[in-house]
N, C-alpha and C positions, 0 to 999 in steps of 0.2 A: 447213194452216190455223193461225192463230194463234191460240189459244184465249183469251187475255189481252192485250186491247188495249193494257195499260200496257207491254207488252214488244214492241220492236224491234230485232230483232238488227243493223239496220240503222243503228242511231242510233250514230253515231261520236261525237258530243258526249259522251255518256255512256261508252261505251268508252275515251276515252281521257282522259278528263276529268284525272287527275292526273298527265298528262306534260305537262312544258312545252314550248312550239315546239321547243327547243333537244333534248330527250330524245326528241319526236317525230320530228325529223329523222334523229338516230341509229338509231332504230328502223326508219325508213325505208331507211337506205343498207343494214342488215344485211339486212333481208328483200330488198331488190334483188339484194344478193350471193348469197343463199340460192336466188333466180329462177334460178341459172344452175348447173344442172346439174355442168357441168365446173370450175367454180369453187368448187363444193363439194367434189365427190372429189377435185381437185387440192390444195386447200386442206387438206383432212383430213389427207391423206397428209403433205403438208408440216409442219404443224403437229405432228402425231404424230413425226415424225424431229426436228423442232427440241427437242421437251420430252427426246426420249430422248438426246440429244446435249447437252443442257442448255445451249440457246442461249437469250439472253435475250427471249424472246418472251412469257415470264409475265404483264407487264403488259399486253400486245397481249391477250392471249386473254382477261383478266378484265376489261377496259375495252371489251370488245364479246360476243363470243357468251355468255362467262360471265356477265357483267353483265345479259344479257337472259333467260338460263333458269335461273339459280341465284341464290341468296340472299347467298350468300357461303361462305366458308372453314371457318367456325366458328357454332355457332347462335348467339352473340352479334354475330356479324357479322351474320346473318338478322334481328336487330332492326329495323333501319328499314324492310325490307322487309314484315316482320310488321305495323309500325303504319301503314304506308302503304295497305295492302291493308285492314286494319281500319277505316280513316276512311271506306272506301267500302262498309262492311259486308259485307268478304269476308274468311273465315277462312284461315289457313294450315296446311297439312300440311307440317310438316319431314321431308324426305326425305334422311336419311344416303346418299346416292348413291355411297360409295366401293365397288367391286366387292371380294369378299374375297379374301384372297390363299390361303387354305386350311388355313391352320395354326389349331392351337386356341388360341392367344396372339391372332390376329386375330379368330376367333370369340368368345372373350371380350370383346375389346375393341368388338367391332361391340354385341355385348348391352348392355354400359355406356353406349355411345353412346345407343341406341335409348331406354332406361331415361332417360338424361339429355333426349332429347326428350319424353317424358314427362311428368317433373319441369318441363318450361319448358311444358307445355301446360297442366298442374296449375294455374301461376301465373300465367296468362294468357287473357283473356276473346274472344282473335283466335285459339285453334289448337283447333279443334274435335276432330282427331283427330290420332293418330302412328299410323305405318305401319312397316314392316319385312318383308325379304326373310327367308326360312327360309335360303336358301341363303348370306346373311350370317353367319349363326349355326351352320352345318352343312354338311358336307360331301357334294357334290351325288351323287358317284359312290355314296357310302353310301347316300343317301337313294333312288338307283335301285335298289340293291342290295335295301333294304327292301321295293319296291314289286314287284319282280321276286321276292319272297318266296323269296330265296336264303339260305342258313344263314350269320350273321355269325359271325365270329373271335370270341373273348372280348375281343379288343383292339376290333375293329370294335363290338361290343354296349356295351363302355364308351364309345366316341367317341359312339354315337347315344343312349345314356342321359345323357349330358352334354348333346349338342344338345336334347333334348326338355327338359331342365333349364333351360336357356338360354330355350326357349319360352317354357316355364311361368313362369321369373323376369319375363320381358316381361310378360305377360298378366297375372300377379299384381298388377304393380305400377300396370298398367292400371287394375285393378279396384279396387285401392286408392286409386289418386287420381281415380277416377271419370272417366277419361279412355278415350276409344273408340280400339280400333287394329284396323287392317287388316294383315292379313297376305296379301302379295301372292302373285299366281298365278306359274306361272314353267311351265318346258319340261312337256310332258305324260308323259315318261317318269318322273317323280319327282312330277308334281301331285298323284296320290293318295296318296303318304305325307303331303304337305302338308295335303291336306285332312283326312286322318285326325288329325293331330294339331292342327288347327284344331277339330274337332268334339271332340276331347277337352277343349280349351279354353272351348270354348263351353257344355260342360255343366257345366263348373265356375264359369263366370263372367256366364253370360247370362241368370242364373235370373230376374231382375227387368228387365232390360232389356237392350237390346244392347250389349254393351262389345268383343267379340272380334269382326270381320267377315271373313268368307272373300269371297275374289276369282274373280268367275267371267269367264272369256274366251269371250266368245259368237259369238267366230269360229270356236269347236269345237262341230261341229253337235250334241255330247251335252249342251250346258250347262244349257239351259233343264230337260233330265230330270233333271238334277245339282240344280237349284235346286228341284226339285218332291220329290224325294227329300229332299232334306234339310230342309225344311219339315215333312215328313211326321217326321222323325227327332225335330225339334225340339219338334213338337206332342206325339209320344209321349212324350220323355223331359223335358218341362216346361221348356224353354227358350227363348230368342228366337233368330231367327236373322237375323244381320248378313250383309247382301251388298253388296260393291261391284261393281258390273258395268262391264265394260270391254268393248273388241272385243277387244283383243289385242294382243300385242308381239313375239310369236317366228313369225310366219306361214312364213316364207322357212325358217328352221331347220326347224320342222314337217315342211314337206312334203320337204326336203331329206333327213333322219333316216328317214320312213317308205318314201320311197324306197329308201333304203342298207339297211334292214333289212327291207325286203320286208313291210310292214304298210299297212292303208288310212290314208291322209291323215285325221288326225282334224279338218282344217279345212274349214269350209264351201265349195263349191262357187263361190260367187261371193258378190263384194259385197254384192250385194242378199239374198242368204240371209242374211249375217250380219246385216244391217240390220234386215231382219224378225224375225230371232230375238232381237235385243237388244230390238226394242219389244213382242215378245211376253213377252219377260221383264219388262220393266216393266209389263206388264200384269199379269200372274201376281201380282208382289209388292205392286202397290196393292191389286188384290182380296183378298191377304190380309195386310193391313196391321196385323192383330190381332196376328200372332207373326212380322212379318218388317219389318225397319228396313232402308233400301237409301241408297247414295250411287251417283248416276247419273255415273262418270267416261266423259266424253263429249265431243268437239270437233264433234258433228254435231247441226246446228241442226233438224230434223226430230225426233229422238230426245228434243230439249229440248222441242218443242213436245208431244209426245207425253206425255212425264211430266207436264208443266203441265196437258194435256187432262185425264189420268186422275185427275189430282189435284183439279181443278175436279168432274169428274164425281161422286168419292166424297166430297165435301163434305172434303177435306183441305185447311187451311189452308197458304199457302206456307211459314209459320215454324214447320211442324209439323216437330220434331224428328226426327222417322224418317225425314225425306227430303232429301236434300243432292245439289246438283249440284259436281261438280268439274273443274277444267282445270288444266292445266301451266300453271306462271308464263310468261311473254312469249310465251304463246300464247290465241289465242281469247278476248282481252279484250271482244270485242264480245257474246260469251255472257255471261262471267263478270260483267261490270260491270252490264250490263241486266237480268240476272236477279236479281243482289243491288239493283238501284234500286228493282225491281218488288218486294222485299220477301222473295225466296226464298232460301233458307240456300245459300250457296255457298262452295267452300273452293279456293284455290289448291295445287297440290303445287309446294312450293319445296325444291330439291332443294340441298344443301349439300356442301361438302369441299374437301379442297384441291385446286388446279385442276388439277395432273399428276394426281390419282387420279379428277376426275371427268371428264376429257376422253372415255373412252368413252361415257359418257351424253350429253355434248355433241353429239358427233359423230352419235351416233344421232338426236338432235334434229334437226339439220343434213339428215340423209339423211331421214328422215321428212318433214320440210317439202318436199324436193323431190319424195320419193317418193309422198306421198299426193296424190291428183289433184287440183290445183286450191290444195293447201295454202298454200303458200308465194304463189303467185297471190291467193287472198283477202286473205291477210292484207294483203297489198303493197297491194292495190286497196283496202282499208277504210282503212289509212295516208294512202293518197295521196286518198282521199275527205276526211278529216279536215283534212289540210293547205290542200285547196283551199277547204275551208269555212272555213276561220280567218284564211285571206289573203283571201276574200270579205269576210268580217265587218270586217276591220281596215281 
């Protein structure tokens, strides 16, 4: 049930208001292609090979899938997207989507790039958050070893100290600039290490409000318990808990690794169980809004309605800075634009980076749109509906 009559996620006139007829047709063609599972699989493989072989396909990629899901190759190139979203009262979360090369030099470079996004956010009214992955500034094998409580060599200890220093430098700059920062969730076999680093940063920088946000993947059956535990720790230690709530991004990998290593799969047994847990987490966070600030990262209409309803029940205004909705650029505009139009805080994740370097991200988006039940069809049908509405009007 829709708790706010001002919001209709079927309102395509609002959802696609900033797209011209030509742009909408281009989007229509892209999602028509992504509706074809075989085309996505074959096309992704061919695109990877073409880039590996240095074939001249970069312009094609940049003008199609890259343009749909990314803001540009650099922060500066993202400016038109930031301003376009801002005109519709939607914030931007600049997401440097280059996957780490694993060297200390690449970790240092990524840390500096994240700090640059914080500076850009500080100088803009349209960028409410920055974000980073710890594996962008630290080696995942080292994070795993720390989680497994294995003794580190002197060299490994030095590398870990450097990684922690990078995390702190990023969070310190966010604190200094008054920019909230998300620390993304990753695979469960080193997530506890990430969590521990995040709690340390929260204790340092969240004394007055939530600056540092941890990310909770609610497809893991233990994450609501983790939120409750983290709330108690925040309460006990006198800081605010920031939480980004998502469903999750590593389901197949988690199941495969659990089977290979012979431990219980940490993922919920069904999508319904994940949906229920996600909505229960929203409920807990709203009920404890005195100490928790959240961003609901979701493409699920029902969860958006649940959060809207909870906010109304607890007398929380749509523009309360403790509550944000977020979706990925190029997806679920029917959620983002309609929520923003009704006065809720909304932001889009805007990935950026060199075309070749963000291809893994782009191919995951294409795969997800094909794999998530009905996601491509949903997007395609909404675009088709808006094109029909415009034709009827003209």
